[in-house]
C-alpha positions as CSV (number, residue, x, y, z in Angstrom):
1,M,-79.0,-84.5,-67.0
2,A,-76.4,-81.7,-67.6
3,A,-77.8,-78.4,-68.7
4,R,-77.3,-77.6,-72.4
5,P,-74.6,-74.9,-72.9
6,L,-76.1,-71.5,-73.8
7,D,-75.6,-70.4,-77.4
8,P,-73.0,-67.8,-78.1
9,V,-73.9,-64.2,-78.7
10,S,-72.4,-62.6,-81.8
11,V,-70.4,-59.5,-80.8
12,T,-68.6,-56.9,-82.8
13,F,-65.7,-55.4,-80.9
14,V,-64.5,-51.8,-81.6
15,S,-61.0,-50.9,-80.3
16,S,-60.2,-47.2,-79.7
17,H,-56.5,-47.7,-80.4
18,A,-54.1,-50.1,-82.0
19,Q,-51.1,-49.7,-79.7
20,M,-50.1,-52.5,-77.3
21,G,-51.3,-51.0,-74.1
22,G,-53.3,-52.5,-71.2
23,S,-56.8,-52.1,-72.8
24,E,-55.5,-53.8,-76.0
25,L,-54.0,-56.7,-73.9
26,Y,-57.4,-56.9,-72.1
27,L,-59.2,-57.3,-75.4
28,E,-56.8,-59.8,-76.8
29,R,-57.2,-62.0,-73.7
30,L,-61.0,-61.6,-73.8
31,L,-61.3,-62.6,-77.5
32,E,-59.2,-65.6,-76.9
33,G,-61.2,-66.6,-73.9
34,L,-64.6,-66.2,-75.5
35,G,-64.0,-68.7,-78.2
36,P,-65.9,-69.6,-81.4
37,G,-69.2,-68.0,-82.2
38,W,-68.8,-65.0,-80.0
39,V,-66.5,-62.8,-82.2
40,R,-68.4,-61.4,-85.2
41,R,-65.7,-58.9,-86.1
42,V,-63.1,-56.7,-84.6
43,V,-62.8,-53.1,-85.7
44,C,-59.8,-51.0,-84.9
45,L,-60.1,-47.2,-85.2
46,Q,-56.4,-47.0,-86.2
47,D,-53.9,-49.3,-87.7
48,G,-50.9,-50.3,-85.7
49,P,-49.2,-53.1,-83.7
50,F,-52.5,-54.3,-82.1
51,A,-54.2,-54.6,-85.5
52,D,-51.2,-56.6,-86.7
53,R,-51.5,-58.9,-83.6
54,L,-55.2,-59.5,-84.3
55,R,-54.4,-60.4,-87.9
56,E,-51.7,-62.8,-86.7
57,L,-54.3,-64.5,-84.3
58,G,-56.7,-64.9,-87.2
59,H,-59.5,-62.6,-85.9
60,P,-61.8,-61.1,-88.6
61,L,-60.6,-57.5,-88.6
62,S,-61.5,-54.2,-90.2
63,V,-59.6,-50.9,-89.7
64,I,-61.7,-47.8,-89.9
65,P,-59.4,-44.8,-89.1
66,A,-60.6,-42.1,-86.8
67,P,-57.8,-39.5,-87.3
68,A,-59.2,-36.4,-85.6
69,R,-62.3,-35.1,-83.8
70,L,-63.8,-33.7,-86.9
71,G,-63.4,-37.0,-88.6
72,M,-65.3,-38.9,-86.0
73,A,-68.7,-38.3,-87.7
74,L,-67.3,-39.8,-90.9
75,T,-65.8,-42.8,-89.0
76,A,-69.2,-43.3,-87.2
77,W,-70.9,-43.3,-90.6
78,R,-68.4,-45.9,-92.0
79,L,-68.9,-48.1,-88.9
80,R,-72.7,-47.8,-89.2
81,R,-72.4,-49.1,-92.8
82,A,-70.3,-52.0,-91.6
83,L,-72.8,-52.8,-88.8
84,R,-75.7,-52.8,-91.2
85,A,-73.8,-55.0,-93.7
86,D,-72.9,-57.6,-91.0
87,P,-75.1,-56.9,-88.0
88,P,-74.0,-58.3,-84.6
89,A,-76.3,-58.9,-81.6
90,V,-74.1,-56.6,-79.4
91,L,-71.4,-54.0,-80.0
92,H,-68.5,-54.0,-77.5
93,A,-66.8,-50.5,-77.4
94,N,-63.4,-50.9,-75.9
95,G,-62.5,-47.4,-74.6
96,V,-64.1,-43.9,-74.7
97,K,-63.4,-43.1,-78.4
98,A,-64.9,-46.5,-79.4
99,A,-67.9,-45.8,-77.2
100,L,-68.5,-42.3,-78.7
101,I,-68.2,-43.6,-82.3
102,G,-70.0,-46.9,-81.6
103,A,-72.9,-45.1,-79.9
104,L,-73.3,-42.7,-82.9
105,A,-73.0,-45.6,-85.4
106,A,-75.6,-47.7,-83.6
107,V,-78.4,-45.1,-83.5
108,G,-81.5,-46.5,-85.0
109,T,-80.0,-50.0,-85.6
110,G,-81.3,-51.5,-82.4
111,I,-77.8,-52.9,-81.7
112,P,-77.0,-52.5,-77.9
113,V,-73.7,-50.9,-77.1
114,I,-71.6,-52.0,-74.1
115,W,-68.9,-49.5,-73.3
116,V,-66.0,-51.2,-71.4
117,K,-64.5,-48.3,-69.5
118,H,-60.8,-48.7,-68.7
119,D,-59.8,-45.3,-67.4
120,F,-60.8,-41.8,-66.3
121,S,-60.4,-40.2,-69.8
122,W,-62.9,-37.4,-70.5
123,D,-64.8,-38.0,-67.3
124,G,-67.6,-35.7,-66.3
125,R,-70.1,-34.2,-68.7
126,L,-68.8,-35.9,-71.9
127,A,-68.6,-39.4,-70.3
128,R,-72.2,-39.1,-69.2
129,A,-73.3,-37.9,-72.6
130,I,-71.6,-40.9,-74.3
131,A,-73.1,-43.3,-71.7
132,R,-76.6,-42.1,-72.7
133,G,-76.1,-43.7,-76.1
134,C,-75.0,-47.0,-74.6
135,R,-77.0,-50.0,-73.2
136,E,-74.6,-50.1,-70.3
137,V,-71.1,-49.3,-69.1
138,V,-68.9,-52.0,-67.8
139,G,-66.1,-50.6,-65.7
140,V,-62.9,-52.5,-65.0
141,S,-63.1,-51.1,-61.5
142,A,-65.7,-49.2,-59.4
143,A,-63.4,-46.2,-59.5
144,V,-63.8,-45.6,-63.2
145,T,-67.6,-45.6,-62.9
146,Q,-67.8,-43.0,-60.2
147,T,-68.2,-40.2,-62.7
148,F,-71.8,-41.4,-63.3
149,G,-72.8,-40.8,-59.7
150,D,-75.9,-42.2,-58.1
151,S,-78.1,-41.7,-61.1
152,P,-76.2,-43.2,-64.1
153,P,-77.6,-42.5,-67.6
154,C,-77.5,-46.2,-68.4
155,G,-76.8,-49.5,-66.7
156,V,-73.5,-49.7,-64.9
157,H,-71.6,-52.9,-63.9
158,V,-68.1,-53.7,-62.7
159,V,-66.2,-56.6,-64.2
160,P,-62.5,-56.5,-63.0
161,N,-59.7,-57.5,-65.4
162,G,-58.7,-61.1,-65.2
163,I,-55.2,-62.4,-65.9
164,P,-54.0,-65.9,-66.9
165,E,-52.4,-67.9,-64.2
166,P,-48.6,-67.1,-64.5
167,H,-46.1,-69.9,-64.9
168,V,-42.7,-68.2,-64.2
169,D,-39.3,-69.7,-63.6
170,R,-38.1,-67.5,-60.8
171,A,-34.4,-68.4,-61.3
172,R,-34.7,-67.5,-65.0
173,A,-36.5,-64.3,-64.2
174,R,-33.8,-63.2,-61.8
175,A,-31.1,-64.0,-64.4
176,L,-33.0,-62.0,-67.0
177,V,-33.2,-59.0,-64.8
178,A,-29.6,-59.3,-63.8
179,E,-28.7,-59.3,-67.5
180,L,-30.8,-56.2,-68.1
181,V,-29.3,-54.2,-65.3
182,G,-25.8,-55.4,-66.1
183,E,-25.1,-57.2,-62.8
184,P,-26.9,-58.7,-59.8
185,A,-28.1,-55.9,-57.6
186,R,-27.2,-56.7,-54.0
187,A,-29.7,-54.2,-52.6
188,G,-32.5,-55.1,-55.0
189,V,-34.0,-54.1,-58.3
190,V,-36.9,-51.7,-58.5
191,G,-38.8,-52.1,-61.7
192,M,-41.3,-50.0,-63.8
193,I,-43.1,-51.6,-66.7
194,G,-45.0,-49.6,-69.4
195,R,-44.6,-47.2,-72.2
196,L,-42.7,-44.0,-71.5
197,H,-45.4,-41.5,-71.0
198,P,-45.6,-38.6,-68.4
199,A,-48.8,-40.1,-66.9
200,K,-47.1,-43.4,-66.2
201,G,-44.8,-41.7,-63.6
202,Q,-41.3,-42.9,-64.6
203,L,-40.0,-39.4,-63.7
204,E,-41.4,-39.8,-60.2
205,L,-39.2,-42.9,-59.7
206,V,-36.1,-41.1,-61.2
207,E,-36.7,-38.2,-58.8
208,T,-36.9,-40.5,-55.8
209,A,-33.8,-42.5,-56.7
210,P,-31.3,-40.3,-54.9
211,R,-33.1,-40.6,-51.6
212,I,-33.3,-44.4,-52.0
213,L,-29.7,-44.7,-53.0
214,A,-28.6,-42.6,-50.0
215,L,-30.0,-45.4,-47.8
216,R,-29.4,-48.4,-50.1
217,P,-26.6,-47.5,-52.4
218,D,-26.5,-50.8,-54.4
219,T,-30.2,-50.5,-55.5
220,R,-30.8,-50.6,-59.3
221,F,-33.8,-49.2,-61.1
222,L,-35.0,-50.9,-64.3
223,I,-37.4,-48.8,-66.4
224,L,-38.7,-51.1,-69.2
225,G,-40.8,-49.7,-72.0
226,D,-40.8,-48.0,-75.4
227,P,-41.3,-44.3,-75.9
228,D,-45.0,-43.3,-76.4
229,P,-45.5,-42.4,-80.0
230,Y,-47.5,-39.3,-78.9
231,Q,-45.0,-38.2,-76.3
232,P,-41.5,-38.9,-77.9
233,A,-39.8,-36.0,-76.0
234,Y,-40.6,-37.6,-72.6
235,A,-38.0,-40.4,-73.1
236,R,-35.3,-37.8,-73.6
237,T,-36.5,-35.9,-70.5
238,L,-36.1,-39.1,-68.5
239,H,-32.6,-39.8,-69.8
240,D,-31.6,-36.1,-69.3
241,R,-32.8,-36.1,-65.7
242,A,-31.1,-39.3,-64.8
243,R,-27.9,-37.8,-66.2
244,E,-28.3,-34.6,-64.2
245,L,-28.9,-36.6,-61.0
246,E,-25.8,-38.7,-61.8
247,L,-27.9,-41.9,-61.9
248,R,-26.4,-43.4,-65.0
249,D,-24.9,-46.3,-63.1
250,S,-28.1,-47.0,-61.1
251,V,-31.0,-46.4,-63.6
252,V,-31.3,-48.7,-66.6
253,F,-33.6,-48.0,-69.5
254,A,-34.6,-51.0,-71.6
255,P,-37.1,-51.4,-74.5
256,G,-40.4,-53.2,-73.9
257,R,-40.4,-56.9,-74.4
258,P,-43.2,-59.6,-74.6
259,E,-42.1,-61.5,-71.5
260,A,-42.9,-58.5,-69.2
261,V,-44.3,-60.8,-66.5
262,T,-41.0,-62.6,-66.4
263,V,-39.2,-59.3,-65.8
264,I,-41.8,-58.4,-63.1
265,A,-41.0,-61.7,-61.4
266,G,-37.3,-61.1,-61.5
267,C,-37.5,-57.7,-59.8
268,D,-37.6,-57.2,-56.1
269,L,-40.3,-54.6,-56.2
270,I,-42.5,-52.9,-58.8
271,A,-43.2,-49.2,-58.6
272,L,-46.6,-47.7,-59.7
273,P,-46.2,-43.9,-59.2
274,T,-48.7,-42.8,-61.9
275,V,-49.7,-39.1,-62.0
276,P,-52.8,-37.5,-63.7
277,D,-52.7,-35.3,-66.7
278,E,-55.3,-32.7,-67.9
279,R,-57.5,-35.5,-69.4
280,G,-57.6,-37.5,-66.2
281,M,-55.2,-40.1,-67.7
282,G,-52.5,-41.4,-65.4
283,R,-54.7,-42.3,-62.5
284,E,-54.8,-46.1,-62.8
285,G,-58.2,-47.3,-63.9
286,F,-57.2,-50.8,-62.9
287,G,-53.4,-51.3,-62.5
288,L,-52.8,-54.4,-64.6
289,V,-49.0,-54.3,-63.9
290,G,-49.7,-54.2,-60.2
291,V,-52.0,-57.2,-60.3
292,E,-49.5,-59.1,-62.4
293,A,-46.9,-58.3,-59.8
294,L,-49.1,-59.7,-57.0
295,A,-49.6,-62.8,-59.1
296,V,-45.9,-63.5,-59.2
297,A,-45.2,-62.5,-55.6
298,T,-43.4,-59.3,-56.4
299,P,-44.3,-56.4,-53.9
300,V,-45.8,-53.2,-55.2
301,A,-45.2,-49.6,-54.0
302,G,-47.1,-46.7,-55.6
303,Y,-49.4,-43.8,-55.2
304,A,-52.8,-44.4,-53.6
305,D,-54.8,-42.9,-56.5
306,G,-57.3,-44.0,-59.0
307,A,-58.3,-47.6,-58.7
308,L,-55.1,-48.8,-57.0
309,P,-56.5,-48.8,-53.4
310,E,-59.6,-50.7,-54.6
311,V,-57.7,-53.2,-56.8
312,L,-54.6,-53.9,-54.8
313,G,-56.0,-53.1,-51.3
314,P,-53.8,-54.1,-48.4
315,C,-51.5,-56.2,-50.6
316,A,-49.4,-53.2,-51.7
317,R,-47.7,-50.4,-50.0
318,L,-49.5,-47.2,-51.2
319,V,-48.7,-43.6,-50.2
320,A,-50.3,-40.3,-50.8
321,P,-50.3,-39.3,-54.5
322,G,-47.3,-37.1,-55.4
323,D,-45.5,-37.7,-52.1
324,R,-42.1,-38.6,-53.5
325,V,-40.4,-38.7,-50.0
326,A,-43.1,-41.2,-48.8
327,L,-42.7,-43.2,-52.0
328,A,-38.9,-43.5,-51.5
329,D,-39.3,-44.5,-47.9
330,A,-41.9,-47.1,-48.8
331,I,-39.5,-48.6,-51.4
332,V,-36.6,-48.6,-48.9
333,E,-38.8,-50.3,-46.3
334,L,-39.9,-53.0,-48.7
335,L,-36.4,-53.7,-49.9
336,G,-35.1,-54.1,-46.4
337,D,-37.9,-56.1,-44.8
338,E,-38.1,-59.7,-46.1
339,P,-40.9,-60.8,-43.7
340,L,-43.0,-57.9,-44.9
341,R,-42.4,-58.8,-48.6
342,R,-43.5,-62.4,-47.8
343,R,-46.7,-61.2,-46.1
344,L,-47.6,-59.0,-49.1
345,A,-46.8,-61.9,-51.4
346,G,-49.2,-64.2,-49.6
347,C,-51.9,-61.5,-49.5
348,G,-51.4,-60.8,-53.3
349,D,-51.6,-64.5,-54.2
350,E,-54.9,-64.9,-52.4
351,L,-56.4,-61.7,-53.8
352,V,-55.5,-62.6,-57.4
353,R,-57.0,-66.1,-57.1
354,K,-60.2,-64.7,-55.6
355,R,-60.9,-61.7,-57.7
356,Y,-58.8,-61.6,-60.9
357,R,-59.1,-64.9,-62.6
358,L,-59.3,-64.7,-66.4
359,D,-62.0,-67.3,-66.7
360,D,-64.2,-65.3,-64.3
361,M,-63.8,-62.2,-66.3
362,V,-64.7,-63.9,-69.6
363,E,-67.8,-65.6,-68.1
364,S,-68.9,-62.3,-66.6
365,M,-68.6,-60.6,-70.0
366,R,-70.6,-63.4,-71.6
367,A,-73.3,-62.7,-69.1
368,R,-73.3,-59.0,-70.0
369,Y,-73.6,-59.8,-73.8
370,R,-76.4,-62.3,-73.2
371,E,-78.4,-59.8,-71.1
372,A,-77.9,-57.0,-73.7
373,A,-78.9,-59.4,-76.6
374,E,-82.0,-60.6,-74.6
375,S,-83.1,-57.1,-73.9
376,R,-83.0,-56.3,-77.6
377,V,-85.2,-59.3,-78.3
378,R,-87.6,-58.2,-75.6
379,R,-87.8,-54.7,-77.1
380,R,-88.6,-56.1,-80.5
381,K,-91.4,-58.2,-79.2
382,A,-92.9,-55.2,-77.4
383,S,-92.6,-52.9,-80.4
384,P,-96.1,-51.6,-81.4
385,R,-95.2,-51.8,-85.1
386,R,-94.3,-55.5,-84.8
387,R,-97.6,-56.1,-82.9
388,G,-99.5,-54.5,-85.8
389,L,-100.6,-51.5,-83.7
390,S,-99.1,-48.9,-86.0
């Protein structure tokens, strides 16, 4: 006789942001994969495109703005009221701000908090303090959990991001990229996908372009993404630097688009030269674009920093962080060596199927929610007050 499926656990999800970045895409895919009974409510700590997307998908949504550091206590109090009015079995905090506010809101409620940690933001003393208020931290890579050391303040687990199996028409993808760059690039197209932000490293690619063009003059560079709303001047910096280096015929800037995976499949190579800022942002906590590139057999070149060596391993060409010469040489090598590209494509396909399946990620998170909910039940049963001892 088949085992009866385990009952769902009701989870309230708190999202730090409402832009359309990697952590928001992760949450959208997770919510869809979990299915009925698991999603109690989604709370966004700001309004924006992701909140609109959640409304469009029909998820029960609340927006509780957290405008500034001094406003976080008020936001935590409002979230606490919402949790008491409609208590879940578990609270999923998606990002560091959500973990801080969620941990404060859950004090005294008995609701266990699972902090899903996507990056290195505010690592060190603050991250450890926030973790003390959580039942556990789930890192999307082992790299983002290293800040907790050998004696973590709570349970720590690693559940890598999963991606849906891509179904891409390669000919259509090539045609789309040729349209974006204005012509088929005989020497290849090097793509970068993501919002225009200093930590993403688009300037690194622009600065390496002259060296690449000296060796492969027909190369085109496609930088796809919208300006970051918090760093609007960076987009102008990129355009100005491309003009100063006389790259206007070789570097194409295009706005972000929903079929990003199709663009990735149409490029000959994807670059991931992310660079850290003062908050630790920029070091890839997972490298979703890199995994999506492996899934559609597009080679990856980037800096060996953050989680990229762990996540992409031998299936990408990674060089020392900040070494623009080495990055340029790696790109030239990949563009000129078709057998190497095929080997990396085979390696990437096997890696994605083995480690980064969306169904595996969803089932692993279900297990984390169940364990947290069961621990809450055990604590209640062991409570002296409930046993009549106080």
